[in-house]
C-alpha positions as CSV (number, residue, x, y, z in Angstrom):
1,X,-11.6,-9.2,6.4
2,X,-7.7,-10.0,5.7
3,X,-6.0,-10.2,2.2
4,X,-3.2,-12.1,2.0
5,X,-0.5,-12.8,-0.6
6,X,0.4,-16.1,-2.1
7,X,3.8,-17.4,-1.9
8,X,5.0,-15.9,-5.5
9,X,3.5,-12.8,-4.9
10,X,5.3,-12.7,-1.6
11,X,8.5,-13.3,-3.1
12,X,7.8,-10.5,-5.5
13,X,7.0,-8.1,-2.5
14,X,10.3,-9.2,-0.7
15,X,12.5,-8.5,-3.8
16,X,11.0,-5.3,-4.3
17,X,11.7,-4.6,-0.6
18,X,15.4,-5.8,-0.9
19,X,15.6,-3.4,-4.3
20,X,14.2,-0.5,-2.4
21,X,16.1,-0.8,1.1
22,X,18.8,1.5,0.2
23,X,17.1,4.2,-1.2
24,X,13.8,4.0,0.6
25,X,13.7,1.8,4.0
26,X,10.3,3.1,4.7
27,X,8.7,1.6,1.6
28,X,11.0,-1.5,2.1
29,X,9.5,-2.1,5.5
30,X,6.0,-1.6,4.4
31,X,6.5,-4.2,1.5
32,X,8.0,-6.9,3.8
33,X,5.1,-6.4,6.4
34,X,2.7,-6.6,3.4
35,X,4.2,-9.9,2.5
36,X,4.6,-11.4,6.0
37,X,1.2,-10.3,7.3
38,X,-1.1,-9.3,4.5
39,X,-3.5,-6.3,5.1
40,X,-6.3,-5.8,7.3
41,X,-9.1,-4.5,5.0
42,X,-11.1,-3.4,7.8
43,X,-8.6,-0.7,9.1
44,X,-7.7,0.6,5.7
45,X,-8.4,4.3,5.1
46,X,-9.9,5.4,1.8
47,X,-7.6,7.8,-0.1
48,X,-10.4,10.5,-0.6
49,X,-10.6,10.5,3.4
50,X,-7.0,10.6,3.7
51,X,-6.9,13.7,1.4
52,X,-9.6,15.5,3.3
53,X,-8.2,14.6,6.4
54,X,-4.8,16.6,5.6
55,X,-6.3,19.5,4.1
56,X,-6.2,18.8,0.4
57,X,-9.3,19.3,-1.8
58,X,-11.3,16.3,-2.9
59,X,-9.7,15.0,-6.4
60,X,-11.5,15.9,-9.4
61,X,-12.3,13.1,-11.5
62,X,-12.7,13.6,-15.3
63,X,-16.0,13.1,-16.8
64,X,-16.0,10.0,-18.9
65,X,-18.5,9.6,-21.8
C-alpha cells in the first residue's frame, strides 16, 4: 500500500523542504521525496521497533482514565 499526497499537500511539503534546505538538508531531501513519491506503508518500521533496535527502552505510556 502506498500513501500519496494530493497536489496542495505536495506543494506544502515542497515549501517546507525549501525553507529547511539551508539549515537541515537531510530533512529537506526527505520532504521532497515524500512529496514526489509518497511513502510505501508496507516497508515502514514502527517507532517502537526502531527504539528497541537502537537499544532504547520501550516508551512508557501514561495511564489514561
